[in-house]
ROSE-4610 file (N, C-alpha, C; in Angstrom, 1 decimal, always signed):
// ROSE-4610
residu = [M/M/M/A/A/A/L/L/L/T/T/T/V/V/V/S/S/S/A/A/A/R/R/R/S/S/S/R/R/R/F/F/F/T/T/T/L/L/L/P/P/P/S/S/S/T/T/T/P/P/P/A/A/A/L/L/L/V/V/V/R/R/R/G/G/G/A/A/A/G/G/G/L/L/L/S/S/S/A/A/A/A/A/A/L/L/L/G/G/G/I/I/I/G/G/G/L/L/L/S/S/S/Y/Y/Y/T/T/T/A/A/A/D/D/D/Y/Y/Y/A/A/A/D/D/D/F/F/F/G/G/G/R/R/R/W/W/W/I/I/I/T/T/T/V/V/V/A/A/A/G/G/G/V/V/V/L/L/L/L/L/L/L/L/L/I/I/I/F/F/F/S/S/S/L/L/L/H/H/H/R/R/R/F/F/F/G/G/G/R/R/R/S/S/S/G/G/G/P/P/P/D/D/D/P/P/P/A/A/A/I/I/I/V/V/V/F/F/F/E/E/E/L/L/L/A/A/A/P/P/P/P/P/P/R/R/R/K/K/K/K/K/K/K/K/K/K/K/K/K/K/K/K/K/K/R/R/R/K/K/K/A/A/A/S/S/S/T/T/T/E/E/E/A/A/A/A/A/A/A/A/A/P/P/P/E/E/E/E/E/E/P/P/P/V/V/V/G/G/G/A/A/A/D/D/D/A/A/A/E/E/E/S/S/S/D/D/D/S/S/S/A/A/A/G/G/G/S/S/S/E/E/E/P/P/P/A/A/A/P/P/P/E/E/E/D/D/D/E/E/E]
num = [1/1/1/2/2/2/3/3/3/4/4/4/5/5/5/6/6/6/7/7/7/8/8/8/9/9/9/10/10/10/11/11/11/12/12/12/13/13/13/14/14/14/15/15/15/16/16/16/17/17/17/18/18/18/19/19/19/20/20/20/21/21/21/22/22/22/23/23/23/24/24/24/25/25/25/26/26/26/27/27/27/28/28/28/29/29/29/30/30/30/31/31/31/32/32/32/33/33/33/34/34/34/35/35/35/36/36/36/37/37/37/38/38/38/39/39/39/40/40/40/41/41/41/42/42/42/43/43/43/44/44/44/45/45/45/46/46/46/47/47/47/48/48/48/49/49/49/50/50/50/51/51/51/52/52/52/53/53/53/54/54/54/55/55/55/56/56/56/57/57/57/58/58/58/59/59/59/60/60/60/61/61/61/62/62/62/63/63/63/64/64/64/65/65/65/66/66/66/67/67/67/68/68/68/69/69/69/70/70/70/71/71/71/72/72/72/73/73/73/74/74/74/75/75/75/76/76/76/77/77/77/78/78/78/79/79/79/80/80/80/81/81/81/82/82/82/83/83/83/84/84/84/85/85/85/86/86/86/87/87/87/88/88/88/89/89/89/90/90/90/91/91/91/92/92/92/93/93/93/94/94/94/95/95/95/96/96/96/97/97/97/98/98/98/99/99/99/100/100/100/101/101/101/102/102/102/103/103/103/104/104/104/105/105/105/106/106/106/107/107/107/108/108/108/109/109/109/110/110/110/111/111/111/112/112/112/113/113/113/114/114/114/115/115/115/116/116/116]
x = [+114.5/+115.8/+116.7/+117.9/+118.8/+119.4/+119.6/+120.2/+121.6/+122.5/+123.9/+124.4/+125.0/+125.5/+126.9/+127.8/+129.2/+129.4/+130.2/+130.5/+131.7/+132.3/+133.5/+133.1/+133.5/+133.2/+134.5/+134.3/+135.4/+135.5/+136.8/+137.0/+137.0/+136.2/+136.1/+136.6/+137.4/+137.9/+136.8/+137.0/+136.0/+135.9/+134.8/+134.6/+135.8/+136.1/+137.2/+137.1/+136.0/+135.9/+136.1/+135.6/+135.8/+137.2/+137.9/+139.3/+140.2/+139.9/+140.6/+140.4/+139.2/+138.9/+139.6/+139.6/+140.3/+141.8/+142.3/+143.8/+144.2/+143.4/+143.7/+143.6/+142.6/+142.5/+143.6/+144.0/+145.1/+146.4/+146.6/+147.9/+147.9/+146.7/+146.6/+146.8/+146.2/+146.3/+147.8/+148.4/+149.9/+150.7/+150.4/+151.2/+150.9/+149.7/+149.3/+150.0/+150.1/+150.7/+152.2/+152.8/+154.3/+154.7/+153.8/+154.1/+154.5/+153.9/+154.2/+155.4/+156.1/+157.3/+156.9/+155.8/+155.4/+155.1/+154.4/+153.9/+154.6/+155.8/+156.5/+156.8/+157.3/+157.6/+156.3/+155.2/+154.0/+153.3/+153.4/+152.8/+153.5/+154.8/+155.6/+155.1/+154.9/+154.4/+153.0/+152.1/+150.8/+150.8/+151.7/+151.8/+152.3/+153.3/+153.8/+152.7/+152.0/+150.9/+149.8/+149.4/+148.4/+148.8/+150.0/+150.4/+150.5/+151.0/+151.0/+149.6/+148.7/+147.3/+146.6/+147.0/+146.5/+147.0/+148.2/+148.8/+148.0/+147.8/+147.1/+145.6/+145.0/+143.6/+143.4/+144.3/+144.2/+144.6/+145.5/+145.8/+144.5/+143.9/+142.7/+141.6/+141.5/+140.4/+140.7/+141.9/+142.2/+142.0/+142.3/+142.1/+140.7/+139.8/+138.4/+137.8/+138.5/+138.0/+137.2/+136.9/+136.1/+134.6/+133.9/+132.5/+131.8/+130.7/+130.1/+129.6/+129.6/+129.3/+127.8/+127.5/+126.1/+125.6/+124.6/+124.0/+122.7/+122.6/+121.4/+120.8/+119.7/+119.0/+117.7/+117.3/+116.0/+115.1/+113.8/+112.8/+112.6/+112.3/+112.1/+110.9/+111.0/+109.9/+108.6/+107.5/+106.2/+105.8/+105.2/+104.7/+103.4/+103.2/+102.0/+100.9/+99.7/+98.6/+98.1/+97.8/+97.3/+95.9/+95.5/+94.1/+93.4/+92.2/+91.4/+90.7/+90.7/+90.0/+88.5/+87.8/+86.3/+85.8/+84.8/+84.2/+83.5/+83.6/+82.9/+81.4/+80.7/+79.3/+78.5/+79.0/+78.3/+78.4/+79.5/+79.6/+78.8/+78.7/+77.9/+76.5/+75.5/+74.1/+73.7/+73.0/+72.5/+71.4/+71.4/+70.4/+69.1/+68.0/+66.7/+66.4/+65.7/+65.4/+64.4/+64.6/+63.8/+62.9/+61.7/+60.9/+59.7/+59.1/+57.9/+58.1/+59.3/+59.6/+59.7/+60.1/+60.2/+58.8/+57.8/+56.5/+55.9/+56.1/+55.5/+56.2/+57.5/+58.2/+57.7/+57.5/+57.1/+55.6/+54.9/+53.4/+53.3/+54.1/+54.0/+54.5/+55.4/+55.9/+55.1/+54.5/+53.7/+52.3/+51.3/+49.9/+49.7/+49.1/+48.9/+47.7/+47.9/+46.8/+45.5/+44.4/+43.1/+42.4/+41.8/+41.0/+39.7/+39.2/+37.9/+36.9]
y = [+113.6/+113.7/+112.6/+112.9/+111.9/+111.2/+109.9/+109.1/+108.7/+109.0/+108.6/+107.5/+106.5/+105.4/+105.2/+105.0/+104.8/+103.4/+103.2/+101.9/+101.3/+102.1/+101.7/+101.0/+99.8/+99.2/+99.2/+99.4/+99.4/+98.1/+97.7/+96.4/+96.6/+95.9/+96.0/+94.7/+94.8/+93.7/+93.0/+91.7/+91.1/+91.7/+91.4/+92.1/+91.6/+92.4/+92.2/+90.9/+90.5/+89.3/+88.1/+88.2/+87.1/+87.0/+88.1/+88.1/+87.5/+87.8/+87.2/+85.7/+85.3/+83.8/+83.1/+83.7/+83.1/+83.0/+84.1/+84.1/+83.1/+83.0/+82.0/+80.6/+80.3/+79.0/+78.6/+79.6/+79.3/+79.1/+79.9/+79.7/+78.3/+77.9/+76.5/+75.5/+75.6/+74.7/+74.5/+75.7/+75.7/+74.9/+75.1/+74.4/+72.9/+72.6/+71.1/+70.5/+71.3/+70.8/+70.7/+71.6/+71.6/+70.3/+69.7/+68.6/+67.4/+67.2/+66.0/+66.3/+65.3/+65.5/+65.8/+65.3/+65.5/+67.0/+67.7/+69.0/+70.1/+69.8/+70.7/+72.1/+72.1/+73.4/+74.2/+73.5/+74.1/+74.6/+73.8/+74.2/+75.4/+75.5/+76.6/+77.9/+77.9/+79.1/+79.5/+78.5/+78.8/+79.4/+78.8/+79.4/+80.8/+81.1/+82.5/+83.4/+83.0/+83.9/+84.0/+83.0/+83.1/+84.0/+83.9/+84.8/+86.2/+86.5/+87.9/+88.4/+87.6/+88.0/+88.2/+87.4/+87.5/+88.9/+89.2/+90.5/+91.6/+91.6/+92.6/+92.8/+91.6/+91.7/+92.1/+91.7/+92.2/+93.7/+94.2/+95.6/+96.4/+95.8/+96.5/+96.4/+95.3/+95.2/+96.2/+96.4/+97.3/+98.8/+99.0/+100.4/+100.8/+99.8/+100.2/+100.7/+100.6/+101.2/+100.3/+100.7/+99.8/+99.9/+98.9/+98.9/+99.9/+100.5/+101.4/+100.7/+101.5/+100.9/+100.5/+99.4/+99.0/+99.7/+100.5/+101.3/+100.6/+100.2/+99.6/+100.7/+101.3/+102.3/+101.8/+102.0/+101.6/+102.8/+102.4/+103.4/+104.2/+105.5/+106.3/+105.8/+105.9/+105.3/+106.1/+105.4/+106.0/+106.8/+108.0/+108.8/+108.2/+108.2/+107.7/+108.7/+108.2/+109.1/+109.5/+110.8/+111.3/+110.9/+110.4/+110.0/+111.3/+111.5/+112.6/+112.3/+113.2/+113.0/+113.1/+112.2/+112.3/+113.4/+114.1/+115.2/+114.6/+115.3/+114.7/+114.7/+113.8/+113.6/+114.8/+115.5/+116.7/+117.8/+118.0/+119.2/+119.0/+117.8/+117.6/+117.1/+117.9/+117.4/+116.6/+115.5/+114.7/+115.5/+115.3/+116.0/+115.3/+116.1/+115.5/+114.9/+113.8/+113.2/+114.1/+114.1/+114.9/+114.0/+114.4/+113.6/+113.0/+112.0/+111.4/+110.6/+110.0/+109.3/+110.2/+111.4/+112.4/+112.7/+112.8/+113.2/+112.0/+110.8/+109.7/+109.5/+109.8/+109.6/+110.7/+111.9/+113.0/+112.8/+112.2/+112.0/+110.9/+109.9/+108.8/+109.2/+110.1/+110.5/+111.5/+112.5/+113.5/+113.4/+113.6/+113.6/+114.9/+114.7/+115.7/+116.6/+117.9/+118.8/+118.6/+118.6/+118.3/+119.6/+119.6/+120.8/+120.7/+121.8/+121.8/+122.6]
z = [+44.0/+44.7/+44.2/+44.1/+43.6/+44.8/+44.6/+45.7/+45.2/+46.0/+45.7/+46.6/+45.9/+46.6/+46.3/+47.3/+47.1/+46.6/+45.5/+45.1/+45.8/+46.6/+47.3/+48.6/+48.8/+50.0/+50.9/+52.2/+53.1/+53.7/+53.9/+54.5/+56.0/+56.7/+58.2/+58.8/+59.8/+60.5/+61.3/+61.6/+62.4/+63.8/+64.5/+65.8/+66.7/+67.7/+68.6/+69.3/+69.9/+70.6/+69.7/+68.5/+67.5/+67.1/+67.0/+66.6/+67.8/+69.0/+70.1/+70.2/+70.0/+70.0/+68.8/+67.6/+66.5/+66.7/+67.2/+67.4/+68.5/+69.6/+70.6/+70.1/+69.3/+68.7/+67.8/+66.9/+66.0/+66.7/+67.8/+68.6/+69.2/+69.7/+70.4/+69.3/+68.1/+67.1/+66.6/+66.5/+66.1/+67.2/+68.4/+69.5/+69.4/+69.1/+69.0/+67.7/+66.6/+65.4/+65.6/+66.4/+66.6/+67.5/+68.1/+69.0/+68.2/+67.0/+66.2/+65.3/+64.9/+64.1/+62.6/+62.2/+60.8/+60.5/+61.4/+61.1/+62.0/+62.4/+63.3/+62.7/+61.5/+60.8/+60.6/+60.1/+59.8/+61.1/+62.1/+63.4/+64.1/+63.8/+64.4/+63.8/+62.4/+61.8/+62.2/+62.4/+62.8/+64.2/+65.0/+66.4/+66.4/+65.6/+65.5/+65.0/+64.0/+63.4/+64.4/+65.1/+66.2/+67.3/+67.8/+68.9/+68.4/+67.2/+66.7/+66.6/+66.0/+65.9/+67.3/+68.2/+69.6/+70.2/+70.0/+70.5/+69.8/+68.5/+67.8/+68.3/+68.5/+68.9/+70.3/+71.2/+72.6/+72.7/+71.9/+71.8/+71.3/+70.3/+69.8/+70.8/+71.5/+72.6/+73.7/+74.1/+75.1/+74.7/+73.4/+72.9/+72.8/+72.7/+72.5/+73.8/+74.9/+76.1/+76.9/+78.2/+79.0/+78.6/+79.0/+78.8/+79.7/+79.3/+80.2/+81.4/+82.5/+83.8/+83.8/+84.5/+84.7/+85.9/+85.8/+86.9/+87.3/+88.5/+89.0/+89.9/+89.3/+90.1/+90.5/+91.7/+92.2/+91.9/+91.6/+91.4/+92.7/+92.5/+93.7/+94.5/+95.8/+96.6/+96.3/+96.3/+96.1/+97.3/+96.9/+98.0/+98.5/+99.8/+100.4/+100.2/+99.8/+99.7/+101.1/+101.3/+102.5/+102.6/+103.8/+104.0/+104.5/+103.9/+104.3/+105.6/+106.5/+107.8/+107.5/+108.1/+108.0/+108.9/+108.4/+109.2/+110.4/+111.5/+112.7/+112.4/+113.1/+112.9/+113.4/+114.4/+115.0/+114.0/+113.3/+112.5/+111.2/+110.7/+109.5/+109.8/+109.6/+109.8/+108.6/+108.9/+107.8/+107.0/+105.7/+104.9/+104.9/+104.8/+104.8/+103.5/+103.4/+102.1/+101.3/+100.0/+99.2/+98.3/+98.0/+97.1/+97.7/+97.1/+97.5/+98.8/+98.9/+100.2/+101.4/+101.2/+102.3/+102.8/+101.9/+102.3/+103.1/+102.7/+103.4/+104.7/+104.8/+106.1/+107.1/+106.6/+107.5/+107.8/+106.9/+107.2/+108.2/+108.2/+109.2/+110.5/+110.7/+112.0/+112.7/+112.0/+112.6/+112.0/+112.8/+112.3/+111.4/+110.3/+109.3/+109.9/+109.7/+110.2/+109.4/+110.1/+109.4/+109.1/+108.0/+107.6/+108.3/+108.9/+109.5/+108.8]
């Protein structure tokens, strides 16, 4: 099978939260630079670029839609096992023991018939 790979790479913008942070920092840096007399013109342009980038990034952030709702679902309650009722002692007769022990038990309780 032939594998085809596109040589064209698409430019993707940075993630929206990173873009908002970068735009806010550049706007704040521009305001700070505008405060001094030495960098007033440079700071003014950094501030304008930061605010425009902030507008773009907030617009992009709003267009991406709300995050999916967090649903906290509890597990369904476990069903309780039904307890089986024990059979009454009168209805269930105990079984007689089987084997060699049964012969010795019966021999001890009743006298064995004697051969004459």
